[in-house]
C-alpha positions as a printed Julia matrix, in Angstrom:
137×3 Matrix{Float64}:
 43.99   -4.64   -5.3
 42.13   -1.98   -7.3
 40.06    0.32   -5.31
 37.22    2.38   -6.32
 36.5     5.58   -4.39
 33.34    7.66   -4.44
 34.17   11.25   -3.67
 32.57   14.68   -3.88
 34.12   17.29   -6.05
 35.85   18.8    -3.08
 37.56   15.71   -1.74
 39.52   12.74   -2.89
 41.16    9.77   -1.16
 44.62    8.43   -1.43
 45.81    5.01   -0.29
 48.84    5.1     2.12
 50.2     1.88    3.7
 46.85    0.17    3.15
 44.79    2.89    4.82
 42.56    5.27    3.12
 43.02    9.06    3.97
 40.87   11.89    2.91
 42.38   15.05    1.42
 42.49   16.45    5.01
 44.84   13.55    6.01
 42.22   12.24    8.42
 42.1     8.46    8.33
 38.78    7.1     7.06
 36.89    5.14    9.59
 35.16    1.75    9.03
 31.54    1.96    9.91
 28.48   -0.09    9.22
 25.32    0.79    7.39
 22.02    0.79    9.33
 19.82    1.45    6.21
 17.04   -0.92    5.2
 18.67   -1.34    1.82
 22.27   -2.23    3.05
 21.96   -3.41    6.64
 25.36   -4.19    8.28
 27.45   -3.46    5.26
 30.84   -1.95    5.98
 31.75    1.32    4.46
 34.5     3.85    4.93
 33.62    7.45    5.97
 35.56   10.56    7.14
 35.62   11.15   10.91
 34.62   14.75   10.14
 30.93   14.51    9.36
 29.25   16.38    6.38
 32.41   16.07    4.12
 30.48   13.81    1.77
 33.27   11.18    1.71
 31.96    7.73    1.35
 33.23    4.37   -0.03
 31.94    0.86    0.43
 34.49   -1.29    2.08
 35.63   -4.03   -0.18
 34.8    -7.42    1.25
 38.48   -8.76    1.04
 39.84   -5.56    2.49
 37.22   -5.78    5.3
 38.05   -9.41    6.05
 41.78   -8.81    6.05
 41.25   -5.85    8.41
 39.23   -8.07   10.75
 41.74  -10.86   10.46
 44.6    -8.57   11.18
 42.74   -7.09   14.14
 41.97  -10.58   15.46
 45.47  -11.78   14.97
 46.81   -8.81   16.93
 44.35   -9.34   19.7
 45.32  -13.03   19.82
 48.99  -12.06   20.04
 48.21   -9.62   22.85
 46.14  -12.35   24.67
 49.04  -14.83   24.19
 51.55  -12.46   25.61
 49.18  -11.79   28.64
 48.7   -15.5    29.1
 52.46  -16.25   28.85
 53.05  -13.53   31.57
 50.33  -15.09   33.72
 51.82  -18.57   33.31
 55.28  -17.11   34.11
 53.75  -15.56   37.21
 52.25  -18.81   38.21
 55.45  -20.77   37.71
 57.36  -18.18   39.91
 54.56  -18.46   42.65
 54.79  -22.22   42.35
 58.56  -22.13   42.9
 58.13  -19.79   45.88
 55.44  -21.99   47.44
 57.61  -25.18   47.05
 60.47  -23.26   48.83
 58.11  -22.26   51.7
 56.77  -25.85   51.97
 60.31  -27.15   52.22
 61.13  -24.54   54.84
 58.02  -25.56   56.84
 58.98  -29.31   56.54
 62.41  -28.48   57.95
 60.88  -26.45   60.85
 58.41  -29.34   61.53
 61.3   -31.86   61.62
 63.29  -29.61   63.94
 60.33  -29.04   66.26
 59.61  -32.72   66.21
 63.24  -33.64   67.14
 63.03  -30.99   69.88
 59.76  -32.42   71.18
 61.34  -35.76   71.3
 64.31  -34.48   73.23
 62.03  -32.72   75.63
 59.91  -35.89   76.2
 63.13  -37.97   76.77
 64.46  -35.44   79.24
 61.12  -35.32   80.99
 61.19  -39.17   81.21
 64.68  -38.95   82.72
 63.48  -36.41   85.25
 60.45  -38.56   86.27
 62.81  -41.5    86.74
 65.11  -39.41   88.95
 62.11  -38.02   90.84
 60.88  -41.66   91.45
 64.37  -42.64   92.69
 64.63  -39.64   95.07
 61.2   -40.45   96.45
 62.15  -44.04   97.08
 65.36  -42.94   98.82
 63.3   -40.49  101.01
 60.93  -43.29  101.83
 63.9   -45.52  103.01
 65.27  -42.76  105.19
């Protein structure tokens, strides 16, 4: 894409890997105009003020930059969400294991409770037999 560059006599811009750099090798920064004549228009300017480097950002370049930035942000968000889903899946597996362990403990305790009740019933029956024998004596 051809690019027009407005420069002062003491500076020039070169295109390197899709980025504009000033003669001082400082990356030009995308900014927005706040003038009445051009409100919100994107332009490139040097990070070092008072260098008189200025270039209107081409609409396609501006949109592609925004698209790349949005795409990268979406990829980062996707990775974060995948990690969160992975963590949730691991937590779900751990919780299922814990639930199984608790179920087993409940079954064991229920069986023990049944055994205790049966033994208590046997003791009550023995106690009743002993009382009836003492009453006969």
